[in-house]
C-alpha positions in Angstrom: 128.1 -14.3 0.1 131.3 -16.5 0.3 129.3 -19.0 2.4 126.7 -19.3 -0.3 129.3 -19.8 -2.9 130.9 -22.6 -0.9 127.5 -24.3 -0.5 126.8 -23.9 -4.2 130.2 -25.4 -5.0 129.6 -28.3 -2.7 126.2 -29.1 -4.2 127.7 -28.8 -7.7 130.5 -31.2 -6.8 127.9 -33.8 -5.4 125.7 -33.5 -8.4 128.6 -33.8 -10.7 130.3 -36.8 -9.1 127.1 -38.7 -8.3 128.4 -39.5 -4.8 126.9 -42.7 -3.2 126.2 -43.3 0.4 126.2 -47.0 1.4 125.3 -48.9 4.6 126.3 -52.5 5.4 123.9 -55.3 4.4 123.9 -59.1 4.3 125.1 -59.0 0.8 128.4 -57.2 1.4 129.1 -57.4 5.2 129.1 -59.8 8.1 126.1 -58.8 10.2 124.3 -59.7 13.4 121.3 -61.9 12.8 118.8 -64.2 14.5 118.3 -67.6 12.8 115.2 -69.8 13.3 115.8 -73.3 11.9 113.5 -76.3 11.2 115.5 -79.5 11.0 115.4 -83.2 10.0 118.2 -85.6 10.8 118.9 -89.2 9.8 120.8 -90.7 12.7 123.0 -93.8 13.1 123.6 -95.1 16.7 126.9 -96.4 18.1 128.3 -97.8 21.3 125.6 -98.7 23.9 122.9 -97.0 22.0 123.4 -99.3 19.0 122.8 -102.4 21.2 119.3 -101.2 21.8 118.2 -99.3 18.6 118.9 -99.2 14.9 119.0 -96.1 12.7 116.4 -93.5 13.6 115.2 -90.0 12.7 115.0 -86.7 14.5 112.8 -83.6 13.8 113.1 -80.4 15.7 113.8 -76.7 15.7 116.8 -74.5 16.5 117.5 -70.9 17.4 120.9 -69.3 16.8 122.3 -65.8 17.0 125.2 -65.0 14.6 127.4 -62.1 15.6 129.2 -59.9 13.0 132.5 -61.4 14.2 131.3 -64.8 12.8 130.7 -66.5 16.2 127.4 -68.2 16.6 125.5 -69.1 19.8 122.7 -71.5 19.5 120.3 -74.0 21.0 118.1 -76.8 19.6 115.5 -79.3 20.6 114.8 -82.5 18.7 112.4 -85.4 19.0 113.9 -88.8 18.3 111.8 -91.6 16.8 112.4 -94.9 15.1 111.0 -98.4 14.6 114.2 -100.5 14.8 114.4 -101.9 18.4 116.9 -104.7 19.0 115.8 -105.7 22.5 113.0 -108.0 21.4 112.7 -110.3 24.4 111.5 -107.9 27.0 108.1 -109.6 27.3 109.3 -113.2 26.9 108.2 -114.1 30.4 104.6 -112.9 29.9 104.0 -113.6 26.2 103.1 -116.6 24.2 105.8 -118.6 22.2 104.8 -116.5 19.2 105.4 -113.2 21.0 101.8 -112.2 21.7 100.4 -110.8 24.9 97.0 -111.8 26.2 94.5 -109.0 26.8 91.9 -108.8 29.5 89.4 -110.7 27.2 91.8 -113.5 26.5 92.6 -112.4 23.0 96.1 -112.5 21.5 97.6 -109.1 21.0 100.7 -108.3 18.9 103.1 -105.7 20.4 105.3 -103.3 18.4 108.3 -101.5 19.9 109.6 -98.1 18.9 112.2 -95.6 20.0 111.0 -92.4 21.6 113.2 -89.7 23.0 114.5 -86.2 22.7 117.7 -84.2 23.1 118.5 -80.5 23.4 121.8 -78.7 23.4 123.5 -75.3 23.7 126.5 -74.7 21.4 129.0 -72.2 20.2 130.2 -72.2 16.6 132.5 -70.3 14.3 131.8 -69.6 10.7 134.4 -69.3 7.9 132.8 -67.3 5.0 133.5 -69.4 2.0 131.5 -70.9 -0.9 128.5 -68.5 -0.4 126.8 -65.5 -1.9 127.7 -63.2 1.0 130.1 -63.0 4.0 127.5 -64.5 6.3 127.5 -67.9 4.5 130.1 -70.5 4.8 131.5 -73.5 6.7 131.1 -73.6 10.5 132.5 -75.7 13.3 130.8 -76.1 16.7 130.9 -77.7 20.1 128.2 -77.9 22.8 126.6 -79.6 25.7 123.1 -80.8 26.4 120.7 -83.5 27.6 119.7 -86.8 26.1 116.7 -89.1 26.9 115.4 -92.2 25.2 113.1 -95.1 26.0 111.3 -98.1 24.3 107.7 -97.2 23.5 105.2 -100.1 23.2 102.1 -99.8 21.0 99.2 -102.2 20.2 95.9 -102.0 18.4 93.8 -104.1 20.8 93.7 -104.4 24.5 93.7 -103.3 27.2 96.8 -105.0 28.5 97.0 -104.3 32.2 100.2 -106.2 32.6 102.2 -103.5 30.7 100.0 -100.4 31.3 100.2 -97.6 33.9 103.1 -98.0 36.4 103.8 -101.5 35.0 104.9 -99.9 31.7 107.8 -98.4 33.6 109.3 -101.8 34.2 109.7 -102.4 30.5 110.5 -99.0 28.8 114.2 -98.8 29.7 113.9 -95.0 30.4 117.5 -93.7 30.0 118.8 -90.1 30.2 121.9 -88.0 31.1 124.1 -85.2 30.0 125.7 -85.1 26.5 128.3 -83.3 24.5 128.2 -82.5 20.8 130.6 -81.7 17.9 129.4 -80.3 14.6 130.7 -79.3 11.2 128.4 -77.9 8.7 127.5 -75.2 6.1 125.2 -72.2 6.3 123.8 -70.5 3.2 121.9 -67.3 3.6 120.2 -65.9 0.5 120.7 -62.2 -0.2 116.9 -61.9 -0.4 116.1 -63.7 2.8 114.3 -66.7 1.2 115.8 -70.1 0.4 118.3 -70.1 3.3 119.4 -73.4 4.7 122.1 -75.4 6.5 123.5 -78.9 6.4 125.6 -80.4 9.1 127.2 -83.6 10.4 127.2 -84.0 14.1 128.4 -86.5 16.8 126.6 -86.8 20.1 128.1 -88.6 23.2 125.6 -89.2 26.0 126.7 -90.1 29.5 123.5 -91.8 30.6 122.0 -94.5 32.8 118.7 -96.3 33.3 116.4 -94.4 35.6 114.0 -97.2 36.5 114.3 -98.9 39.9 113.7 -102.4 38.3 113.5 -104.0 34.9 110.6 -106.5 35.2 112.0 -109.0 32.6 115.4 -109.3 34.4 114.1 -108.5 37.9 117.2 -106.5 38.6 118.1 -102.8 38.5 120.3 -101.7 35.6 122.7 -99.3 37.3 125.6 -99.4 34.8 126.8 -96.2 33.2 126.2 -96.0 29.5 127.9 -94.3 26.6 125.1 -93.5 24.1 126.7 -92.2 20.9 125.0 -91.3 17.6 126.0 -89.7 14.3 123.6 -87.4 12.5 123.2 -85.9 9.1 120.9 -82.8 9.3 119.2 -80.7 6.8 117.6 -77.5 8.1 115.5 -74.7 6.5 116.4 -71.3 8.0 114.5 -68.1 8.6 117.1 -65.3 9.3 116.0 -62.1 11.0 118.0 -59.0 10.8 117.6 -55.2 10.4 117.5 -54.5 6.8 119.9 -51.9 5.5 118.4 -49.5 3.0 121.2 -50.5 0.7 122.7 -47.7 -1.4 121.3 -44.1 -1.8 122.3 -42.2 -4.8 122.2 -38.4 -5.3 122.3 -37.7 -9.0 
């Protein structure tokens, strides 16, 4: 009988006070989450890279895992492309005075040069939860390491041009690659309802690269010097966060 009275008293107290039971959620707590990002970057080259290319763009994807202690581990892969190439005299020894190449039918063919390349990295960041709708949003700082590759891509509407096709193209593309390091500062914003999440960041990449071709056909020598390929990027990314949803708050009235 006393046990029943105690149970009745406990139920009465719960009903009277409207006790709430809450679990942590993205809205009120720092949580573990996976983040899939789709990114675009406007990029400005510096050092040796600026001697070959002008400003270019990057598109790519990233994956990060944010821990509840605000550390973030991530990786990303980006394609590099652009139309501003400064090395314009690569074909001077096999072209006309106007810069045309002659195809196998004797026709003059204009050549356009573009940047093609990619980079990927692994990084660690730390987030400071400020200026956001929840403790998972804020300013972050990161460092990382990766791999960088770029080359000059040649395109033309007519042809064929056997003098720059196949293995001959390797003597003119300036294929360059090597390891890199990266520094970042940015801002993550995660919406409480999982839609409209994004990040913006400013990054600096330093690539320790060299030309990987045995011979440049226009100079007839191998370019064996060590390069410092630097570029600065401003990135906007749309994010899809994945995390276990908390049921929020349960009320017993």
